C-alpha positions in Angstrom: 23.3 37.8 -63.0 24.9 34.6 -61.8 27.5 32.9 -64.0 27.2 29.3 -64.9 30.2 28.5 -62.6 28.6 30.2 -59.6 25.3 28.4 -60.3 27.2 25.1 -60.2 28.8 26.0 -56.8 25.3 27.1 -55.5 23.9 23.7 -56.6 26.7 21.9 -54.7 26.0 24.0 -51.6 22.3 23.2 -51.7 23.0 19.5 -52.1 25.4 19.6 -49.1 22.8 21.5 -47.1 20.2 18.9 -47.9 22.6 16.1 -47.1 23.5 17.7 -43.8 19.8 18.1 -42.9 19.2 14.5 -43.9 22.1 13.4 -41.7 20.8 15.4 -38.8 17.4 13.9 -39.3 18.8 10.4 -39.5 20.8 11.0 -36.4 17.7 12.3 -34.6 15.8 9.2 -35.7 18.6 6.9 -34.6 18.8 8.7 -31.2 15.0 8.4 -30.8 15.1 4.7 -31.6 18.1 4.3 -29.2 16.2 6.2 -26.5 13.1 4.1 -27.1 15.0 0.9 -27.0 16.6 2.0 -23.8 13.2 2.7 -22.3 12.0 -0.8 -23.3 15.1 -2.3 -21.8 14.6 -0.3 -18.6 11.0 -1.4 -18.4 11.9 -5.0 -18.9 14.7 -4.9 -16.3 12.3 -3.3 -13.8 9.6 -5.9 -14.4 12.0 -8.8 -14.1 13.2 -7.5 -10.8 9.7 -7.2 -9.5 8.0 -10.1 -11.2 8.0 -12.5 -8.2 7.4 -11.3 -4.7 5.5 -11.7 -1.4 2.6 -9.8 -3.1 -0.1 -11.4 -1.0 -0.3 -9.1 2.1 -3.6 -10.6 3.2 -1.9 -13.9 4.2 0.8 -14.5 6.8 3.1 -15.7 4.0 2.5 -16.1 0.3 4.0 -15.4 -3.1 2.7 -14.6 -6.5 3.8 -13.0 -9.7 2.8 -9.6 -11.0 0.6 -11.0 -13.7 -3.1 -11.7 -14.1 -2.5 -15.4 -14.4 -0.2 -16.5 -11.6 1.2 -19.3 -9.5 0.0 -18.7 -6.0 1.9 -20.1 -3.0 1.1 -19.8 0.7 1.7 -21.2 4.2 -0.8 -22.5 6.7 -0.3 -24.0 10.2 -2.1 -25.3 13.2 -1.4 -26.9 16.5 -2.1 -30.7 16.9 -2.0 -31.1 20.7 -5.8 -31.6 21.2 -8.4 -33.8 19.5 -11.1 -31.1 19.3 -13.0 -29.1 16.7 -11.1 -26.0 17.6 -8.0 -27.5 16.0 -9.3 -26.9 12.5 -10.8 -23.5 13.5 -7.4 -22.3 14.5 -5.7 -22.9 11.2 -3.6 -19.8 10.5 -3.6 -18.5 6.9 -5.0 -15.1 6.3 -3.9 -12.3 8.6 -6.8 -11.9 11.1 -7.0 -9.8 14.3 -9.2 -12.5 15.7 -6.2 -14.9 15.6 -5.0 -12.9 18.7 -1.3 -13.3 17.9 1.0 -11.6 20.3 2.8 -10.0 17.4 3.8 -10.5 13.8 5.9 -8.4 11.5 8.3 -8.3 8.6 11.3 -7.1 10.7 13.2 -6.6 7.4 11.9 -6.5 3.8 13.6 -4.6 1.0 10.6 -4.9 -1.4 12.5 -6.8 -4.1 14.5 -9.8 -3.0 14.7 -10.3 0.7 12.4 -10.4 3.7 12.4 -11.8 7.3 9.2 -12.1 9.3 8.5 -13.5 12.7 5.0 -14.6 13.9 4.3 -15.2 17.6 1.4 -17.6 17.9 0.7 -17.9 21.6 -2.4 -20.2 21.2 -0.3 -22.7 19.3 2.7 -22.1 21.6 5.1 -21.5 18.7 6.9 -18.7 16.9 7.0 -19.1 13.1 9.7 -17.4 11.1 9.6 -17.0 7.3 12.8 -15.8 5.5 12.4 -15.0 1.8 15.2 -14.7 -0.7 15.0 -14.1 -4.5 17.8 -14.8 -6.9 17.7 -13.0 -10.3 18.2 -14.7 -13.6 16.4 -16.1 -16.7 13.4 -14.7 -18.4 10.7 -15.3 -15.7 11.7 -13.3 -12.6 14.4 -15.7 -11.4 14.5 -18.3 -8.6 13.4 -17.8 -5.0 13.3 -19.7 -1.7 11.7 -19.4 1.7 13.0 -20.9 4.9 10.2 -21.7 7.3 11.3 -22.3 10.9 9.7 -22.6 14.3 10.6 -22.5 18.0 8.8 -23.0 21.2 7.2 -20.0 22.9 6.7 -21.8 26.2 7.1 -25.2 27.9 3.9 -26.7 26.5 5.8 -29.0 24.1 3.8 -28.0 21.1 3.3 -30.0 18.0 2.6 -28.1 14.8 1.4 -29.1 11.5 2.4 -26.9 8.6 0.9 -26.9 5.1 2.6 -25.2 2.2 0.5 -25.0 -0.9 0.8 -24.2 -4.6 -2.2 -23.1 -6.7 -2.7 -22.3 -10.4 -4.7 -19.2 -11.0 -4.6 -19.6 -14.7 -3.5 -22.2 -17.3 -0.8 -24.7 -16.7 0.2 -28.1 -15.4 1.4 -29.3 -12.0 2.8 -32.8 -11.2 4.4 -34.1 -8.0 7.4 -36.4 -7.9 7.5 -38.3 -4.6 10.6 -40.4 -5.4 12.2 -39.1 -2.2 9.4 -38.5 0.5 11.9 -36.3 2.4 12.3 -33.9 -0.6 9.2 -34.0 -2.8 9.4 -32.1 -6.1 6.6 -30.3 -7.9 7.2 -29.9 -11.6 5.1 -27.4 -13.4 4.7 -25.3 -16.5 2.6 -22.2 -17.2 2.6 -19.7 -20.1 3.9 -17.0 -17.8 6.7 -19.0 -16.1 7.7 -21.6 -18.6 9.1 -24.8 -16.9 9.8 -24.7 -13.2 10.2 -26.9 -10.1 9.3 -26.3 -6.5 11.0 -28.5 -3.9 10.4 -29.1 -0.2 13.8 -29.6 1.4 13.7 -31.1 4.9 16.3 -30.5 7.6 18.0 -33.6 9.0 17.4 -32.4 12.6 13.6 -32.2 12.2 11.6 -34.5 14.4 7.9 -35.4 14.3 6.0 -35.0 17.6 6.0 -37.9 20.0 2.9 -40.1 19.6 1.6 -43.2 21.4 2.3 -46.7 20.2 -0.4 -48.2 18.0 -1.6 -51.8 17.3 0.0 -53.5 14.3 -3.0 -53.2 12.1 -3.1 -49.3 12.3 -2.1 -47.9 9.0 -1.4 -44.3 9.7 0.7 -41.7 7.8 4.5 -41.5 8.4 4.9 -38.1 10.1 8.6 -38.1 9.4 7.8 -37.7 5.7 6.3 -34.8 3.8 2.7 -35.7 2.9 1.0 -34.5 -0.2 -2.6 -34.1 -1.4 -4.0 -32.7 -4.6 -7.2 -30.9 -5.5 -8.9 -29.8 -8.7 -11.0 -26.7 -7.9 -12.6 -24.0 -10.1 -10.2 -21.2 -10.9 -12.2 -18.6 -9.0 -12.0 -20.7 -5.9 -8.3 -21.5 -5.6 -7.8 -18.7 -3.1 -10.1 -20.5 -0.6 -7.3 -22.8 0.4 -8.1 -22.7 4.1 -11.7 -23.7 3.7 -10.6 -26.5 1.3 -8.0 -27.8 3.8 -10.5 -27.6 6.7 -13.1 -29.7 4.8 -10.5 -32.2 3.7 -8.9 -32.6 7.2 -12.4 -33.0 8.7 -13.3 -35.8 6.3 -9.9 -37.5 6.7 -10.0 -37.2 10.5 -13.5 -38.6 10.8 -12.5 -41.5 8.6 -9.5 -42.3 10.7 -11.5 -42.0 14.0 -14.2 -44.3 12.6 -11.6 -46.8 11.5 -9.3 -46.7 14.6 -11.1 -46.2 17.9 -9.3 -48.4 20.4 -7.3 -46.4 21.1 -8.0 -43.2 19.1 -5.0 -42.0 17.2 -3.2 -38.9 18.5 -4.3 -35.6 17.0 -1.0 -35.4 15.0 -2.2 -38.6 13.2 -5.8 -37.5 12.9 -5.4 -34.1 11.3 -3.2 -35.1 8.3 -4.0 -35.0 4.6 -5.0 -38.1 2.7 -3.9 -39.3 -0.7 -6.4 -37.2 -2.8 -4.8 -37.9 -6.2 -6.8 -36.2 -9.0 -6.1 -36.1 -12.7 -5.6 -32.4 -13.4 -4.8 -30.9 -10.0 -4.5 -27.1 -9.8 -4.0 -27.0 -6.0 -1.3 -29.0 -4.3 -0.6 -29.1 -0.6 2.5 -30.3 1.2 2.1 -31.1 4.9 4.8 -31.5 7.6 4.0 -32.2 11.2 6.9 -31.3 13.5 8.0 -30.7 17.0 9.9 -27.4 17.5 12.5 -26.5 16.9 12.3 -27.2 13.2 13.0 -25.7 9.8 12.6 -26.6 6.1 13.1 -24.8 2.8 10.8 -24.3 -0.1 12.8 -23.6 -3.2 11.4 -22.5 -6.6 13.7 -22.9 -9.6 12.8 -21.3 -12.9 13.7 -23.4 -15.9 15.0 -20.4 -17.7 17.3 -19.4 -14.8 18.6 -22.8 -13.8 21.4 -24.8 -15.3 21.4 -28.5 -16.3 22.5 -29.7 -12.8 19.3 -29.6 -10.8 20.9 -31.0 -7.6 23.5 -28.2 -7.6 21.0 -25.5 -8.3 18.7 -26.8 -5.5 21.6 -27.0 -3.1 22.7 -23.4 -3.9 19.3 -22.1 -2.7 18.6 -24.4 0.3 20.3 -25.7 3.4 23.5 -24.1 4.5 24.0 -22.1 1.3 20.6 -20.5 1.7 21.4 -19.7 5.3 24.6 -18.0 4.2 22.8 -16.0 1.5 20.0 -15.0 4.0 22.5 -13.7 6.5 24.3 -11.7 3.8 21.0 -10.2 2.6 20.1 -9.3 6.2 23.4 -7.6 6.8 23.1 -5.8 3.5 19.6 -4.6 4.6 21.0 -3.2 7.8 23.8 -1.3 6.0 21.4 0.1 3.4 18.9 1.1 6.1 21.6 3.1 8.0 22.9 4.6 4.8 19.4 5.7 3.9 18.0 6.9 7.3 21.2 7.5 9.4 19.4 6.6 12.6 22.5 5.3 14.5 24.3 8.4 13.4 21.5 10.4 15.0 22.0 8.6 18.3 19.2 5.9 18.3 20.0 2.7 20.1 19.5 -0.9 18.8 16.0 -1.1 20.1 14.8 2.0 18.3 16.6 1.1 15.1 15.0 -2.4 15.1 11.6 -0.7 15.7 12.2 1.6 12.7 13.4 -1.2 10.5 10.2 -3.2 11.3 8.0 -0.2 10.3 9.8 -0.1 6.9 9.9 -3.9 6.6 6.1 -4.1 7.2 5.4 -1.4 4.6 7.5 -3.2 2.0 6.3 -6.6 3.0 2.8 -5.2 2.6 3.2 -4.6 -1.1 0.5 -6.5 -3.1 -0.4 -7.2 -6.6 -4.2 -7.4 -7.3 -6.1 -8.3 -10.4 -9.9 -8.5 -10.8 -13.2 -6.8 -11.4 -14.7 -3.9 -9.5 -18.3 -3.0 -8.7 -19.1 0.5 -9.9 -22.4 2.5 -9.9 -22.4 5.1 -12.6 -26.1 6.1 -12.2 -25.3 9.6 -11.1 -22.2 10.2 -13.2 -22.6 13.4 -15.2 -25.9 14.5 -13.7 -25.9 18.2 -13.1 -26.2 19.6 -9.6 -29.5 21.3 -10.5 -31.0 17.9 -10.7 -30.4 17.3 -7.0 -28.8 13.9 -6.9 -25.8 13.9 -4.7 -25.5 10.5 -3.0 -26.6 7.0 -3.4 -25.8 4.6 -0.6 -27.3 3.1 2.5 -26.1 3.8 6.0 -26.9 2.3 9.3 -24.8 4.7 11.3 -27.5 7.3 11.9 -31.0 7.5 13.3 -32.7 7.8 9.9 -32.1 7.6 6.2 -29.4 10.2 5.7 -28.8 10.0 2.0 -29.3 13.6 1.0 -29.9 15.5 -2.2 -29.3 19.2 -2.0 -30.5 19.1 1.6 -34.1 18.4 0.4 -35.3 15.0 1.3 -38.4 15.4 -0.9 -36.2 15.6 -3.9 -34.5 12.3 -2.9 -37.5 10.5 -4.4 -36.4 11.7 -7.8 -33.0 10.1 -7.7 -32.0 7.5 -10.3 -32.2 3.9 -9.3 -29.0 2.4 -8.1 -27.3 0.5 -10.9 -24.1 -1.2 -9.7 -22.3 -3.1 -12.4 -19.2 -5.2 -12.6 -16.3 -3.5 -14.5 -12.8 -4.5 -15.4 -10.8 -6.5 -14.8 -7.9 -4.2 -13.8 -4.6 -4.7 -12.1 -2.9 -2.7 -9.3 0.5 -2.9 -7.6 0.2 -1.1 -4.3 1.0 -1.0 -0.6 -1.8 -1.7 1.8 -2.7 0.1 5.1 -3.2 -3.0 7.3 -2.6 -6.6 6.4 -5.5 -8.0 8.5 -8.0 -5.3 8.2 -7.4 -3.3 5.0 -5.4 -5.7 2.7 -6.1 -3.7 -0.5 -5.4 -0.4 -2.2 -6.8 2.9 -0.7 -6.3 6.1 -2.6 -6.4 8.2 0.6 -3.6 6.1 2.2 -1.4 5.4 -0.8 0.0 8.9 -1.1 1.4 8.6 2.4 2.8 5.1 1.8 4.8 6.4 -1.1 6.5 9.1 1.0 8.4 6.3 2.8 8.7 3.8 0.0 10.1 6.5 -2.3 12.9 7.3 0.1 13.8 3.6 0.3 13.3 2.6 -3.3 12.5 5.4 -5.7 11.7 3.1 -8.7 9.3 0.8 -6.8 7.5 3.9 -5.7 7.2 5.2 -9.3 6.0 1.8 -10.5 3.2 1.9 -7.9 2.4 5.5 -8.8 2.2 4.5 -12.5 -0.2 1.7 -11.6 -2.5 4.2 -9.8 -2.2 6.8 -12.5 -3.3 4.1 -15.0 -6.6 3.7 -13.1 -7.6 7.3 -13.7 -10.3 7.0 -16.3 -11.0 9.2 -19.3 -13.0 11.7 -17.2 -10.4 11.9 -14.4 -12.0 9.7 -11.7 -10.3 6.9 -9.8 -12.1 4.7 -7.2 -11.1 5.6 -3.7 -11.0 1.9 -2.7 -9.6 -0.7 -5.0 -11.6 -3.9 -4.3 -10.4 -6.1 -7.1 -11.7 -9.6 -7.4 -13.6 -12.0 -5.2 -10.8 -12.6 -2.7 -10.5 -8.8 -2.0 -14.3 -8.5 -1.8 -14.4 -11.3 0.8 -12.9 -8.8 3.3 -15.3 -6.0 2.6 -19.0 -5.8 3.8 -21.3 -5.8 0.7 -22.7 -2.4 1.4 -19.2 -0.9 1.0 -18.1 -2.7 -2.1 -19.7 -0.3 -4.7 -17.7 2.6 -5.9 -19.3 5.8 -7.2 -17.7 7.9 -10.0 -18.9 11.2 -8.6 -17.2 10.6 -5.3 -13.7 12.0 -4.7 -11.1 11.2 -2.1 -8.1 13.3 -0.9 -5.6 13.2 -3.9 -2.7 12.3 -1.6 -0.8 10.7 -4.5 0.1 14.2 -5.6 2.2 14.5 -2.5 4.3 11.5 -3.7 4.7 13.1 -7.1 5.9 16.2 -5.4 8.3 14.1 -3.3 9.7 12.6 -6.5 10.2 16.1 -7.9 12.2 17.0 -4.8 14.3 13.9 -5.0 14.9 14.5 -8.7 16.0 18.1 -7.9 18.4 16.9 -5.2 19.9 14.3 -7.5 20.1 16.5 -10.5 23.9 16.5 -10.4 23.8 12.7 -11.0 21.4 12.9 -14.0 22.7 11.5 -17.2 21.1 10.9 -20.5 20.7 7.6 -22.3 23.1 5.5 -20.2 22.6 1.9 -21.3 24.2 0.6 -18.0 21.5 2.5 -16.1 18.5 1.7 -18.2 19.1 -2.0 -18.8 21.0 -3.0 -15.7 19.6 -5.8 -13.5 21.7 -4.7 -10.5 19.3 -3.9 -7.7 21.2 -0.9 -6.5 20.8 0.6 -10.0 17.2 -0.6 -10.4 16.2 1.3 -7.3 17.3 4.7 -8.7 17.2 4.6 -12.5 14.6 7.3 -12.7 16.8 9.6 -10.5 20.0 9.0 -12.5 18.7 8.8 -16.1 17.2 12.1 -17.4 15.5 10.3 -20.3 13.7 7.9 -17.9 12.7 10.7 -15.6 11.3 12.7 -18.5 9.5 9.6 -19.9 7.9 8.9 -16.5 6.7 12.5 -16.0 5.4 12.8 -19.6 3.5 9.5 -19.1 1.7 10.5 -15.9 1.3 14.3 -16.4 -1.8 14.1 -18.7 -3.5 11.7 -16.2 -2.8 14.1 -13.3 -4.1 17.1 -15.2 -7.2 15.2 -16.1 -7.8 14.3 -12.4 -7.2 17.9 -11.4 -9.8 19.1 -13.8 -12.2 16.4 -12.7 -12.0 17.7 -9.1 -12.7 21.2 -10.4 -15.6 20.1 -12.5 -17.3 17.6 -10.1 -16.5 18.9 -6.6 -17.2 22.6 -7.1 -19.0 24.6 -4.5 -21.1 27.7 -4.5 -19.0 30.7 -3.6 -21.8 33.3 -3.8 -24.5 31.6 -1.7 -25.7 33.3 1.4 -24.0 36.6 0.6 -20.4 35.2 0.3 -17.8 37.4 -1.2 -14.5 36.3 -2.6 -11.9 37.6 -5.0 -12.2 34.3 -7.0 -14.8 31.7 -7.8 -12.7 28.8 -6.4 -14.8 26.9 -3.8 -15.2 23.1 -3.2 -17.6 20.7 -1.5 -17.1 17.0 -0.9 -19.9 14.9 -2.5 -21.2 11.9 -0.5 -22.1 13.8 2.7 -24.1 12.2 5.4 -25.4 13.6 8.7 -22.5 12.3 10.8 -20.0 11.2 8.1 -18.1 12.5 5.1 -16.3 9.3 4.1 -15.1 10.8 0.9 -13.0 13.4 2.7 -11.0 10.6 4.5 -11.9 12.2 7.8 -15.0 10.0 8.2 -16.9 11.3 11.3 -15.1 14.7 11.7 -17.8 17.2 12.6 -19.2 19.1 9.6 -22.4 21.1 9.1 -25.4 19.4 10.6 -27.7 18.9 8.8 -25.7 18.7 5.5 -26.4 21.4 3.0 -25.6 21.7 -0.7 -24.3 25.2 0.0 -21.4 23.9 2.1 -17.8 24.7 1.3 -15.0 22.5 2.7 -11.6 24.0 3.6 -9.7 20.7 3.5 -10.9 20.1 -0.1 -10.0 23.5 -1.3 -6.6 23.1 0.3 -6.1 19.8 -1.5 -7.0 21.4 -4.9 -4.5 24.2 -4.2 -1.7 21.8 -3.3 -2.6 19.8 -6.5 -2.2 23.0 -8.6 1.2 23.8 -7.0 2.4 20.3 -7.7 1.2 20.3 -11.3 3.0 23.7 -11.8 6.2 22.1 -10.5 5.9 19.2 -13.0 5.0 21.6 -15.8 8.2 23.6 -15.1 10.2 20.4 -15.3 8.6 19.5 -18.6 8.9 23.0 -19.9 5.2 23.4 -20.4 5.2 27.2 -20.2 1.5 27.7 -20.9 0.6 25.2 -18.2 3.0 26.8 -15.7 1.1 30.1 -16.2 -2.3 28.5 -15.9 -1.5 26.7 -12.7 0.2 29.8 -11.2 -3.1 31.7 -11.8 -5.1 28.8 -10.3 -2.9 28.8 -7.1 -3.4 32.5 -6.7 -7.1 32.2 -7.1 -7.4 29.3 -4.7 -5.3 31.0 -2.0 -7.5 34.1 -2.4 -10.7 32.0 -1.7 -8.9 30.3 1.2 -8.4 33.6 2.9 -11.6 35.3 1.8 -14.0 32.5 2.4 -12.6 30.1 5.0 -10.8 32.3 7.5 -13.1 33.0 10.4 -11.8 36.1 12.3 -14.1 35.4 15.2 -12.7 32.0 16.1 -9.4 32.8 14.5 -9.3 29.6 12.6 -9.9 28.2 9.1 -13.3 26.5 8.9 -15.9 25.1 6.6 -19.0 27.1 5.6 -22.6 26.3 5.4 -26.0 28.0 5.0 -28.3 28.6 7.9 -32.1 28.4 8.0 -32.4 32.0 6.9 -30.2 31.5 3.9 -27.1 33.2 5.3 -23.6 31.8 5.0 -21.8 31.0 8.3 -18.6 29.4 9.4 -18.8 25.8 10.8 -16.2 26.0 13.4 -14.8 22.7 14.7 -11.1 23.3 15.6 -8.9 20.4 14.8 -7.2 18.8 11.8 -9.5 20.6 9.4 -8.2 23.9 10.7 -4.6 22.9 10.0 -4.8 22.0 6.4 -3.6 25.3 5.0 -0.6 25.2 7.2 0.5 21.5 6.8 0.0 21.6 3.1 2.4 24.6 3.0 -0.1 27.1 1.6 0.6 29.9 4.2 3.7 32.1 4.0 5.9 32.5 7.1 4.5 36.0 7.6 0.9 34.9 7.2 -1.3 36.7 9.7 -3.2 33.5 10.3 -0.2 31.3 11.1 0.2 32.5 14.7 -3.3 31.5 15.6 -2.9 28.1 14.1 0.3 27.5 16.0 -1.3 28.6 19.2 -4.2 26.2 18.7 -1.8 23.3 18.1 0.3 24.1 21.2 -2.7 24.6 23.5 -3.3 21.6 25.9 -6.9 22.6 26.2 -7.3 22.1 22.4 -5.0 19.9 20.3 -1.8 19.4 22.2 -1.2 16.1 24.1 1.9 14.2 25.3 1.4 11.7 22.5 0.7 13.8 19.4 -1.8 16.3 18.1 -5.4 15.3 18.7 -7.7 15.2 15.7 -10.4 17.4 17.3 -10.2 20.1 20.0 -10.9 18.9 23.5 -13.1 22.0 23.8 -15.4 20.9 20.9 -18.8 19.5 21.8 -18.2 16.5 19.6 -14.8 15.6 21.1 -14.7 11.8 22.0 -18.3 11.3 21.0 -20.1 8.8 18.8 -17.8 6.6 16.7 -14.9 8.7 17.9 -12.8 7.9 14.8 -11.6 11.4 13.9 -13.1 13.1 16.9 -10.0 13.2 19.1 -7.7 10.2 18.4 -4.2 10.9 17.2 -3.4 10.0 13.6 0.2 9.7 12.5 -0.4 10.8 8.9 -1.6 14.2 9.9 1.0 14.6 12.6 3.6 13.8 10.0 2.3 16.5 7.6 2.4 19.0 10.4 6.1 18.1 11.2 7.0 18.0 7.6 5.6 21.5 7.0 7.2 23.0 10.1 10.5 21.5 9.1 10.4 22.5 5.4 8.4 25.7 5.4 8.7 27.5 8.7 11.5 26.5 11.1 14.4 27.6 9.1 12.9 30.7 7.5 13.1 33.9 9.5 9.6 35.2 10.5 7.5 36.3 13.4 6.8 32.7 14.5 10.1 31.0 13.8 10.9 30.3 17.5 7.5 28.9 18.2 7.6 26.6 15.1 11.0 25.3 16.3 9.6 24.6 19.8 6.5 22.8 18.5 8.5 20.7 16.0 11.0 19.5 18.7 8.3 18.6 21.3 5.8 17.1 18.9 8.4 15.0 17.1 9.6 13.7 20.5 6.1 12.9 21.7 5.1 10.9 18.6 8.3 8.8 18.4 8.2 8.0 22.1 4.6 7.1 22.3 4.4 4.9 19.1 7.5 3.1 20.2 6.2 2.6 23.7 3.0 1.1 22.5 4.9 -1.1 20.1 7.0 -2.5 23.0 3.9 -2.9 25.2 1.6 -4.5 22.6 3.9 -5.9 19.9 2.1 -3.7 17.3 1.9 -0.3 15.7 -1.7 0.9 15.5 -4.1 2.7 13.3 -4.6 5.5 15.8 -3.6 6.5 19.3 -5.8 7.7 22.2 -5.4 11.4 22.9 -6.1 10.7 26.6 -3.5 8.1 27.4 -1.7 7.4 24.1 -2.8 3.8 23.9 -3.0 2.2 20.4 -6.5 1.8 19.0 -8.4 -0.1 16.3 -6.6 -2.1 13.5 -3.2 -3.6 14.1 -0.7 -4.1 12.8 -1.2 -0.8 10.9 2.0 -0.2 9.1 0.5 2.0 6.4 0.9 5.7 7.3 1.9 4.9 10.9 5.2 3.7 9.4 5.9 7.3 8.6 7.5 7.4 12.1 10.6 6.0 10.4 10.8 9.3 8.4 10.0 11.3 11.5 12.9 9.7 13.3 15.2 10.3 10.3 13.9 13.8 9.8 13.4 13.1 6.1 10.3 14.8 4.9 
């Protein structure tokens, strides 16, 4: 029995316990709010740092904001030496292989605040240089400036007309103040930017080209001034600036030639803009016609970042002060490049270091922000395989209609009618494979891009990965090609614009998530929790690595993307499954996969377009590369689950990996050819291996799925090192020289050397096999050393010979082939040089 006194003390203890629990709860809530506030601050600081940028990789120079409604700027130029129709045809604006430039590249670009690019335009006898600098501050992404300069390429005494334009892709107002024709000022306001000014600052040494003397009655523009014209165009047409300029110059030129014919004016006075003053202009062009050498500055000042002294703010970001800041930023880039990749410490000379910097610079200068609608055909989405409807699409690459449905052309008649529809809009921040040829986001390529970007700027990479993860829909699908909006669609043939939600693509982004996990592990000693100076700082050095140094931010990022990645993983398993029992197959698991979207000569969905597969296609096929991707996906998800302490998921993915590796060995290893291979079904219903030795055979090795003592590893290494098969002096060929399809047909993945696959081979040798004792350690070391040397030397040699890095390289003579510059995954040579995998 408890006395009254004891009961009183017990009551006090209970109250104290309750109060303690309440205090702990309150503290927990306060910490949660503090953490949440820190996340918001971190997100805001990151967005401000990246709001403005050179995010228009399809043009030689242009800027925009990372917002749907944006202020677009860009540069055009053309030679004015000849009075002919070709003058207007040769206006430079969008990056085009047909422009036949002898070279152009961002030699340096940090992805955030600085970039320097040189463009060698032989036809117009001039080299154009653009140097971009951003200054943080205010609430709208800060201020920025670009210095445009030009020098002669030869002794042709060129005259060049340059047009810098500003366009509103959204709501707002633009007005031009021409009080000083030497320094016109655009004053504007938009909901996203608030008040701003954009000024064209001339250099006192600039000179217009020499022209003939004219009769007194000739009233021609003063070429020593900056000329201005204005347009009001529909919003969805503002990106067609080149066509608008061509039409305007043609009309103005014809008017001048009709007015003044004895003598005709010089081309420099013919091809100039007229006073096209309109009431509500949303496109304004500034024209300067100059004789090299020349330079001028374009300076954007945000009202929220600038002070009350406009002249002082302008002077601080133009003229000699801009030169000083650009030089400092360039030196800072050099130092950071060496601190990151250590190429000089590894013995590389200035020439090789400049080459590697250009590879990185072009990758970062190729970042783009895209917003718009997509065309998607969901007619086949969710239809069961038993209702044989595998592919919709037309192809002119084969001799007959090669759409196939379970291998039965009669059943093709029962397919649903195509139903492409416009979806979106959506937004994407991404790198691009090639500015002239592929200036948009590609799922297959982006995972490789982020391997380099993540080494240089961890948080830019995570921002891009977050954008891609956000595109994964509720079922787990993401379109393999992101063609967002009319401008992006203008670069894509109509037959390739539609995306299909039952089509997959290699999930290479998972490599980038794994790379982040590895960086996170290496930087674990620097992890802190809830540091305000890390989460809210606007210092670029801090912004680059916040998600490496702040544990809360790292966990928040992984928790945000993890459900999306799991959903995509399950989508692969549900939609790309293959028949593991057909034709008498036996396997310890039911894991087997088949790419949808097969054609007779192509499997575009695999990323290895024309690599030989089963011919004719059959619904009983199993594809070794796809199973390897799914296994690698499961391994990566397991690593993320471990980091997030998701024990049940860890167990699930561990079991999946074991099952997948079991099928890899049981189904895809062909003891007769001693290689990994696809499977198909013959005319008698029997399963057989489809042997085409090449990149397909290497997937289990370069994705790190084979242990060092694997009985299959030796045969793979022998195949790689055999000059009669894959080995060349320039890198590993995509298809064995002994294969009947080597070098045939389109010859895209039938022999040429691709740097992305060679990088994966080197990476796997370096991380998985070279340093671990095993029966093939010496051979892996030899292959690694020689292959790395061959790739670096050949890509650099071709860069010096042609001025470009290329999409692929000939396996016969090492020459660069197809699109250029291709500083998507070919830029991985920087990592190969640095031995950072």
